[in-house]
C-alpha positions in Angstrom: 57.4 39.1 85.7 58.4 35.5 85.9 54.8 34.5 86.4 53.8 36.4 83.3 56.5 34.7 81.1 55.5 31.3 82.5 51.8 32.0 81.7 52.7 32.9 78.1 54.8 29.8 77.6 51.9 27.6 78.9 49.4 29.2 76.5 51.9 28.8 73.6 52.5 25.1 74.3 48.7 24.6 74.6 48.1 26.2 71.2 51.0 24.2 69.6 49.5 20.9 71.1 46.0 21.8 69.8 47.4 22.5 66.3 49.4 19.2 66.3 46.3 17.3 67.4 44.2 18.9 64.7 46.7 18.0 61.9 46.8 14.4 63.2 43.1 14.1 63.1 42.8 15.5 59.5 45.6 13.2 58.3 43.8 10.3 59.9 40.5 11.2 58.1 42.2 11.6 54.8 44.0 8.3 55.3 40.7 6.6 56.1 39.0 8.1 53.1 41.8 7.0 50.8 41.6 3.5 52.3 37.8 3.4 51.7 38.2 4.6 48.1 40.9 2.0 47.5 38.7 -0.7 49.0 35.7 0.2 46.8 37.8 0.2 43.7 39.2 -3.3 44.6 35.8 -4.7 45.3 33.9 -3.2 42.3 36.6 -2.5 39.7 35.2 1.0 39.5 37.4 4.0 40.1 35.8 7.0 41.8 37.7 9.2 39.3 35.5 7.8 36.5 32.2 8.6 38.3 30.2 11.7 37.2 30.8 14.8 39.3 27.9 16.2 41.3 28.8 19.8 40.6 28.0 19.9 36.9 26.7 23.2 35.8 22.9 23.5 35.6 23.3 25.3 32.3 25.0 22.2 30.8 22.2 20.0 32.1 19.6 22.2 30.6 21.4 22.2 27.2 21.6 18.4 27.2 17.9 18.1 28.0 17.0 20.6 25.2 19.1 18.6 22.7 17.5 15.3 23.8 14.0 16.8 23.5 14.9 18.2 20.0 16.1 14.8 18.9 12.9 13.1 20.1 10.8 15.7 18.4 12.6 15.2 15.1 12.2 11.4 15.4 8.5 11.8 16.2 8.0 14.1 13.2 9.9 11.7 10.9 7.7 8.8 12.2 4.6 10.8 11.6 5.6 11.6 8.0 6.3 7.9 7.4 2.9 6.9 8.8 1.2 9.5 6.6 2.9 8.1 3.5 1.9 4.6 4.5 -1.7 5.7 4.9 -1.6 7.3 1.5 -0.3 4.1 -0.1 -3.0 2.0 1.6 -5.7 4.4 0.8 -5.1 5.7 -2.8 -8.4 7.7 -2.7 -10.8 8.3 -5.5 -10.1 6.7 -8.9 -8.8 9.1 -11.5 -11.6 9.3 -14.1 -10.7 11.2 -17.2 -12.9 11.8 -20.3 -10.8 12.6 -23.3 -11.5 14.9 -26.2 -12.6 11.9 -28.1 -15.3 11.2 -25.5 -13.6 8.0 -24.2 -13.6 7.5 -20.5 -10.4 6.2 -18.8 -10.1 5.3 -15.2 -6.6 5.2 -13.8 -5.5 5.0 -17.5 -7.8 2.0 -18.3 -10.4 2.5 -21.0 -13.8 1.7 -19.5 -17.2 1.0 -21.1 -20.0 -0.2 -18.7 -23.4 0.9 -17.6 -22.0 4.0 -15.9 -19.5 5.1 -18.6 -20.6 5.2 -22.3 -18.8 5.4 -25.6 -19.6 8.0 -28.3 -21.8 6.8 -31.1 -19.2 7.5 -33.7 -16.4 5.7 -31.9 -15.4 2.9 -34.3 -11.8 1.7 -33.7 -12.3 -1.8 -35.0 -10.4 -4.8 -33.4 -7.5 -3.6 -31.4 -4.3 -5.0 -33.0 -2.4 -5.6 -29.7 -5.4 -7.4 -28.2 -5.8 -9.5 -31.3 -2.1 -10.5 -31.3 -2.4 -11.5 -27.6 -5.6 -13.5 -28.4 -3.8 -15.5 -31.1 -0.9 -16.1 -28.8 -3.4 -17.4 -26.2 -5.1 -19.6 -28.7 -1.7 -21.2 -29.6 -0.8 -21.8 -26.0 -4.3 -23.4 -25.4 -3.7 -25.6 -28.4 -0.4 -26.8 -27.0 -2.4 -28.0 -24.0 -5.0 -29.7 -26.1 -7.6 -26.9 -25.8 -9.5 -25.4 -28.7 -10.5 -21.8 -28.5 -12.2 -19.6 -31.1 -14.0 -16.3 -31.4 -17.8 -16.2 -31.5 -18.1 -12.5 -31.4 -15.5 -9.7 -31.4 -15.7 -6.1 -32.4 -19.2 -4.6 -32.8 -20.0 -1.1 -34.0 -22.6 1.1 -32.2 -25.2 0.3 -34.8 -24.5 -3.5 -34.6 -25.0 -3.3 -30.8 -28.2 -1.3 -31.2 -29.7 -4.1 -33.3 -28.4 -6.8 -31.0 -29.7 -5.2 -27.8 -33.1 -4.3 -29.0 -33.5 -7.7 -30.5 -33.0 -9.1 -27.0 -35.4 -6.5 -25.5 -38.1 -7.7 -28.0 -37.5 -11.3 -27.0 -37.0 -11.0 -23.2 -38.1 -7.5 -22.1 -35.7 -4.7 -21.2 -35.1 -5.7 -17.5 -34.0 -9.1 -18.5 -32.1 -8.0 -21.5 -30.1 -5.5 -19.4 -28.7 -8.5 -17.4 -26.9 -10.0 -20.4 -26.7 -7.4 -23.1 -25.3 -3.9 -23.1 -27.3 -0.9 -24.4 -25.8 0.7 -27.5 -22.8 2.9 -26.5 -22.2 0.8 -23.4 -20.8 -2.4 -24.9 -17.2 -3.4 -24.4 -17.3 -5.0 -27.8 -17.4 -1.5 -29.3 -13.9 -0.9 -27.8 -12.3 -3.6 -29.9 -10.8 -5.0 -26.7 -13.4 -7.7 -25.9 -14.1 -11.1 -27.3 -16.8 -13.8 -26.8 -15.2 -17.3 -27.1 -16.6 -20.7 -28.0 -20.0 -20.7 -26.4 -22.6 -18.2 -25.0 -23.8 -20.6 -22.4 -22.8 -20.4 -18.7 -22.1 -24.2 -18.8 -19.0 -23.3 -20.8 -17.3 -22.4 -17.6 -17.4 -26.1 -16.5 -15.8 -27.4 -19.7 -12.1 -28.0 -20.1 -11.8 -25.0 -22.4 -13.7 -22.8 -19.9 -11.5 -23.9 -17.0 -8.3 -23.4 -19.0 -9.4 -19.9 -20.0 -10.2 -18.9 -16.5 -6.9 -20.2 -15.2 -4.6 -18.8 -17.9 -6.2 -15.9 -19.8 -4.5 -13.3 -17.5 -1.1 -14.7 -18.6 -1.9 -13.2 -22.1 -3.4 -9.9 -20.8 -7.1 -10.9 -20.6 -9.5 -11.2 -17.7 -12.9 -12.9 -17.4 -14.8 -9.6 -17.5 -18.1 -10.7 -15.8 -17.2 -13.3 -13.2 -19.5 -15.5 -11.2 -21.4 -13.9 -8.3 -20.4 -10.3 -9.4 -23.7 -9.3 -11.2 -24.5 -6.8 -8.5 -21.2 -5.0 -9.2 -20.7 -5.4 -12.9 -24.4 -5.2 -13.8 -24.2 -8.4 -15.9 -24.8 -12.0 -15.2 -21.9 -14.5 -15.2 -20.3 -14.8 -18.7 -17.4 -17.3 -18.6 -16.9 -16.7 -22.4 -16.4 -12.9 -22.3 -12.7 -11.8 -22.1 -11.4 -8.3 -22.0 -7.8 -7.3 -22.9 -6.0 -5.1 -20.3 -2.4 -6.0 -20.9 -0.4 -8.7 -19.1 0.6 -6.7 -16.0 -2.8 -5.2 -15.2 -4.6 -8.4 -16.0 -2.4 -10.4 -13.7 -2.9 -7.8 -10.9 -6.7 -8.0 -11.4 -6.6 -11.8 -11.4 -4.5 -12.1 -8.3 -6.8 -9.6 -6.5 -9.8 -11.7 -7.0 -11.8 -8.6 -7.9 -13.9 -7.7 -10.9 -12.8 -4.7 -12.9 -15.3 -2.3 -11.2 -14.0 -3.4 -7.8 -10.4 -3.1 -8.9 -10.9 0.4 -10.2 -13.4 1.5 -7.5 -16.1 2.5 -9.9 -19.8 1.7 -10.4 -21.8 0.1 -13.3 -25.4 1.3 -13.4 -27.6 3.1 -15.9 -28.9 6.5 -14.9 -32.6 5.5 -15.5 
């Protein structure tokens, strides 16, 4: 009996010792861990409590990824719309050509009469009053600069142009006449918006008046309608004396572009035959 009690006591003491040793080891590990954490925080200034946990729910991660993807898709779509709008601004497309009930052709709102687009035989507006007022204003400004400008030819009716054109045909032949005179119904002079000034010689462009006109006519709403080196586009040889009224804003835009009116509007000037 005494042996049995002694055996039980030994086993009990052994278990108590093992438990005490285990607790001491765990406390030591915890202490070391705390010391390591405190050391890391002192060296880096970063607390482990502020670091992200590794046990974040996969569902939350998937939700964040989905939101991020949706945001990127929206940004891409917005960027695509902006690029499309930019392309439309850079490429306005075909010119808006409209023929009114009166038979007058307007391209992007601008009345056009050239070899492609004709005027009705009965279209007889006379000199446009707005264009005439702008012309007088330009003449006054030129005079202030010591330049004299005057009208050689202004409005012409269909019949007047008929006689003028076929007179040139009789003198030079049709092919040559087509280079410097419009066929009836195709002349800008019939619009009442065009004027020939001072001289019908190309040398006019080299005179003080010709140079002033080229440099300043857009300020009063006019353009040199048939510029130098544009015959293949306008259909007419260089005419430094021929001005066409467009209004100050459009005339300035055409002047700054360096284009002739056909190029500016994106249209042709060629007879069908």
